[in-house]
C-alpha positions in Angstrom: 12.0 1.0 -34.8 10.9 -0.8 -30.7 7.4 -0.5 -30.6 6.6 1.1 -26.8 4.2 -1.7 -25.1 1.4 -0.2 -23.6 0.6 -1.0 -19.6 -3.4 -1.4 -19.1 -4.2 0.4 -15.9 -6.6 -1.3 -13.6 -8.2 0.7 -11.0 -9.5 -1.7 -8.1 -12.0 0.0 -5.5 -12.8 -1.6 -2.9 -13.5 -0.5 1.1 -12.9 -3.5 2.3 -9.2 -4.2 2.8 -8.7 -7.8 2.7 -10.0 -8.3 0.4 -8.6 -5.2 -2.0 -5.4 -6.4 -1.0 -5.5 -9.7 -2.0 -6.2 -8.6 -5.3 -3.8 -7.2 -5.4 -1.9 -9.9 -5.3 -3.3 -11.7 -7.4 -2.8 -8.8 -10.3 1.4 -9.3 -8.9 1.6 -13.2 -8.5 -0.6 -12.7 -12.9 2.7 -9.8 -13.5 5.9 -11.5 -13.2 4.4 -14.7 -15.1 3.7 -13.3 -17.4 0.0 -13.5 -17.6 -1.0 -9.7 -17.2 1.5 -6.4 -18.1 -1.4 -3.7 -16.3 -0.5 -1.3 -13.5 -2.9 -1.6 -10.6 -4.2 1.4 -8.4 -6.2 1.4 -5.5 -9.5 3.2 -4.0 -10.9 2.2 -0.5 -14.2 4.3 -1.3 -15.5 6.1 -3.9 -14.4 9.4 -4.0 -10.7 8.2 -3.9 -11.6 6.6 -7.4 -13.6 9.6 -8.9 -9.9 11.4 -8.0 -7.5 8.3 -9.5 -10.9 8.5 -12.4 -9.5 11.7 -13.3 -6.3 11.7 -13.3 -4.9 7.6 -14.4 -7.7 7.4 -17.5 -7.8 3.6 -16.1 -9.0 0.9 -19.0 -10.9 -1.2 -16.2 -12.5 -0.5 -13.3 -12.8 -2.8 -10.7 -15.5 -1.5 -7.8 -17.2 -3.2 -5.1 -21.3 -2.3 -4.3 -21.7 -1.8 -1.1 -19.4 1.2 0.5 -19.5 4.1 2.5 -20.2 7.8 0.9 -19.7 6.8 -2.6 -21.7 3.5 -3.8 -20.9 1.7 -6.4 -23.6 2.5 -8.0 -23.0 6.1 -8.2 -19.8 6.0 -8.5 -20.3 3.6 -12.1 -23.0 7.3 -12.7 -20.5 9.5 -12.2 -18.6 7.9 -14.6 -20.7 7.2 -17.2 -21.5 11.0 -17.0 -18.6 12.5 -16.5 -16.0 10.4 -18.3 -17.0 7.9 -20.3 -17.2 9.6 -23.5 -13.7 11.0 -23.1 -13.0 7.4 -21.9 -15.8 4.9 -24.2 -13.5 1.5 -23.9 -13.1 1.0 -19.7 -14.8 -1.7 -18.8 -16.7 -0.4 -15.2 -17.1 -4.0 -13.8 -18.8 -5.2 -9.9 -17.1 -6.5 -6.8 -20.1 -8.0 -5.1 -20.3 -11.1 -2.2 -24.6 -11.0 -3.3 -24.6 -13.2 -6.6 -28.8 -11.4 -6.5 -26.7 -8.0 -6.9 -26.2 -8.9 -10.7 -29.1 -8.1 -11.9 -29.7 -5.1 -11.0 -25.4 -4.6 -11.7 -26.4 -5.2 -15.3 -29.3 -2.8 -15.8 -27.0 0.0 -14.3 -25.0 -0.7 -17.3 -21.9 -2.5 -15.9 -19.2 -4.5 -18.1 -18.9 -7.2 -15.4 -19.5 -9.1 -12.3 -17.3 -10.7 -9.6 -18.6 -12.7 -7.4 -16.0 -12.1 -4.2 -16.4 -15.6 -2.6 -15.7 -17.0 -6.1 -12.6 -14.9 -6.5 -9.1 -17.3 -7.4 -6.2 -16.1 -8.2 -6.6 -18.1 -11.9 -10.3 -17.8 -12.8 -9.9 -13.9 -11.6 -7.5 -13.2 -13.9 -8.7 -15.6 -16.7 -11.5 -13.5 -16.7 -9.3 -10.3 -16.2 -7.0 -10.8 -19.4 -10.4 -11.4 -21.1 -11.6 -7.9 -20.3 -8.3 -6.2 -20.3 -8.1 -7.6 -24.4 -11.4 -6.9 -25.1 -10.2 -3.2 -24.6 -7.2 -3.0 -26.0 -9.0 -4.4 -29.1 -11.4 -2.2 -28.6 -9.1 0.4 -28.6 -7.3 -0.6 -31.3 -10.4 -0.9 -34.1 -11.3 2.9 -33.2 -7.7 4.0 -33.7 -7.9 1.5 -37.4 -10.3 3.1 -38.2 -8.8 6.7 -37.6 -6.3 6.4 -39.7 -8.6 4.6 -42.7 -10.5 8.6 -43.0 -7.0 10.2 -43.4 
């Protein structure tokens, strides 16, 4: 019996098109180099992100903080209230140009933070690989717990 490989899902929520496209390019390069195996979804604002979260249930959400209409903090709060119960292993990480926002991001319950001015292929890929691995391990542990009950 051949096991089916699970492809993790990542949602990038970024209103700055060049920044969003750069991250997508990094994901494509990482997939081609076999460093990451994930499907990437893009949203240019918080409202688009909500629709994708409902439909795709991503494993990792990378969200800009400062966006029009629904900002990153509002998106995180919405996710925690509506979807975190059904998808408790999703990592929610903020993207920001401001290092000062790190403390506020963690107070809001973010799992991680990527400073936009520090984004480069190797650091970005390594960080994402770590977060996705944690999500995978937490889900695997939960499945093992559920099996042990029976």
